[in-house]
C-alpha positions as CSV (number, residue, x, y, z in Angstrom):
1,X,99.7,63.7,-23.6
2,X,96.2,64.2,-22.2
3,X,95.3,63.5,-18.6
4,X,93.1,60.4,-18.1
5,X,89.4,61.4,-17.9
6,X,87.4,59.9,-15.1
7,X,83.7,60.1,-14.5
8,X,83.1,60.3,-10.8
9,X,79.5,59.4,-9.9
10,X,79.1,59.8,-6.2
11,X,76.7,61.0,-3.5
12,X,76.9,64.8,-2.7
13,X,78.1,64.2,0.8
14,X,81.5,63.0,-0.3
15,X,82.0,64.0,-3.9
16,X,84.3,67.0,-3.1
17,X,86.5,64.8,-0.9
18,X,86.9,62.2,-3.7
19,X,87.5,64.9,-6.3
20,X,90.4,66.1,-4.1
21,X,91.8,62.6,-4.1
22,X,91.7,62.5,-7.9
23,X,93.9,65.6,-8.4
24,X,96.0,65.2,-11.6
25,X,93.2,63.5,-13.5
26,X,90.5,65.2,-15.6
27,X,87.6,64.5,-13.3
28,X,84.0,64.8,-14.4
29,X,81.9,64.8,-11.2
30,X,78.2,63.9,-11.3
31,X,75.8,63.4,-8.4
32,X,72.6,62.4,-10.3
33,X,71.8,59.6,-12.7
34,X,70.6,62.1,-15.3
35,X,74.0,63.9,-15.2
36,X,75.8,60.5,-15.5
37,X,73.7,59.4,-18.5
38,X,74.5,62.7,-20.3
39,X,78.2,62.0,-19.9
40,X,78.0,58.4,-21.0
41,X,76.6,59.5,-24.3
42,X,79.9,61.3,-25.0
43,X,83.1,59.5,-25.9
44,X,86.4,60.2,-24.2
45,X,86.1,58.8,-20.7
46,X,88.9,56.4,-19.6
47,X,87.6,55.1,-16.3
48,X,84.5,55.3,-14.0
49,X,84.5,55.6,-10.3
50,X,81.1,55.0,-8.9
51,X,80.0,55.3,-5.3
52,X,77.8,52.4,-4.1
53,X,75.3,54.9,-2.6
54,X,75.2,57.0,-5.8
55,X,71.9,58.8,-6.4
56,X,69.8,56.8,-3.9
57,X,71.6,53.5,-4.6
58,X,71.2,53.6,-8.4
59,X,74.9,52.6,-8.8
60,X,74.3,49.2,-10.3
61,X,71.7,50.7,-12.7
62,X,74.4,53.1,-13.9
63,X,76.9,50.2,-14.3
64,X,74.4,48.4,-16.5
65,X,73.9,51.5,-18.6
66,X,77.7,51.9,-19.0
67,X,78.1,48.3,-20.1
68,X,75.3,48.7,-22.6
69,X,76.7,51.9,-24.0
70,X,78.4,52.3,-27.4
71,X,81.6,53.8,-26.1
72,X,82.2,52.1,-22.7
73,X,81.4,48.5,-22.8
74,X,85.0,47.6,-21.8
75,X,86.0,50.7,-19.9
76,X,87.2,50.0,-16.3
77,X,84.7,50.6,-13.5
78,X,85.9,51.0,-9.9
79,X,83.1,51.0,-7.3
80,X,83.7,52.5,-3.9
81,X,82.0,53.0,-0.6
82,X,83.1,56.1,1.4
83,X,80.3,56.3,3.9
84,X,79.7,53.9,6.8
85,X,76.7,51.7,6.3
86,X,74.8,49.3,8.5
87,X,74.3,47.3,5.3
88,X,78.0,46.9,4.6
89,X,77.9,43.1,4.5
90,X,74.9,43.1,2.2
91,X,76.4,45.7,-0.1
92,X,79.7,43.6,-0.3
93,X,77.7,40.5,-1.2
94,X,75.6,42.3,-3.7
95,X,78.6,43.8,-5.5
96,X,80.5,40.5,-5.4
97,X,77.5,38.8,-7.1
98,X,77.3,41.3,-10.0
99,X,81.0,42.1,-10.2
100,X,81.9,39.4,-12.7
101,X,78.7,39.8,-14.8
102,X,79.2,43.6,-15.3
103,X,83.0,43.3,-15.4
104,X,83.5,45.7,-12.4
105,X,87.3,46.1,-12.0
106,X,87.3,46.7,-8.3
107,X,85.2,47.4,-5.2
108,X,86.8,49.4,-2.4
109,X,85.4,50.0,1.0
110,X,87.3,53.2,1.7
111,X,85.5,54.3,4.9
112,X,87.5,51.8,6.9
113,X,90.8,52.5,5.1
114,X,93.6,54.2,7.0
115,X,94.6,56.0,3.8
116,X,91.6,56.1,1.4
117,X,93.2,58.6,-1.0
118,X,96.3,56.4,-1.6
119,X,94.2,53.2,-1.9
120,X,91.8,54.8,-4.5
121,X,94.7,56.3,-6.5
122,X,96.6,53.0,-6.6
123,X,93.5,51.2,-7.8
124,X,92.8,53.8,-10.5
125,X,96.4,53.8,-11.7
126,X,96.4,50.0,-11.9
127,X,93.3,49.9,-14.1
128,X,94.3,52.9,-16.3
129,X,97.6,51.2,-16.9
130,X,95.9,47.9,-17.8
131,X,93.5,49.7,-20.1
132,X,96.2,51.6,-21.9
133,X,98.2,48.4,-22.3
134,X,95.2,46.6,-23.8
135,X,94.5,49.4,-26.2
136,X,98.2,49.4,-27.3
137,X,98.0,45.6,-27.9
138,X,94.9,46.0,-29.9
139,X,96.4,48.8,-32.0
140,X,99.5,46.8,-32.8
141,X,97.5,43.7,-33.7
142,X,95.4,45.8,-36.2
143,X,98.5,47.4,-37.8
144,X,99.2,46.0,-41.3
145,X,102.3,43.9,-41.6
146,X,104.6,44.4,-44.5
147,X,105.8,41.3,-46.2
148,X,109.6,41.0,-46.9
149,X,108.9,41.6,-50.6
150,X,106.9,44.8,-50.0
151,X,109.4,46.0,-47.4
152,X,112.2,45.5,-49.9
153,X,110.3,47.4,-52.6
154,X,109.6,50.3,-50.2
155,X,113.3,50.4,-49.2
156,X,114.3,50.3,-52.8
157,X,111.8,53.0,-53.7
158,X,113.2,55.2,-50.8
159,X,116.7,54.9,-52.1
160,X,115.7,55.8,-55.6
161,X,113.8,58.9,-54.3
162,X,117.0,60.1,-52.6
């Protein structure tokens, strides 16, 4: 079973610390919008973690790009704030305003957390589990159902083949 693949788009000042918190996952760290856009063009990401201060506050532009992409329109996005900010209230209100529109799974203010690593990992696990359960439901609903008659014919054929 492959490790969940997470794109971590965050400012250089804290990207290493957040990467350490995400041990056990296949993390793709990026610190510029250009790097992030290159990764979004490729399939295979399971979740996005985006710092609110990413690349001179281009985080919401990146979220918009993810939601418009071919591969990731429904992939979970967790937004985080690791650095103290004098604009904390404004940032919180801004994210709250766009969270539903862009289907942002969570917004965590980790700079005030007593255990930011645990808080981040719990949130990621929650959304990865939800995402995999939704994919499993979708796969099972797309699986063809055998009618009783065709099931009986297949069972009969199997016994003849023996």
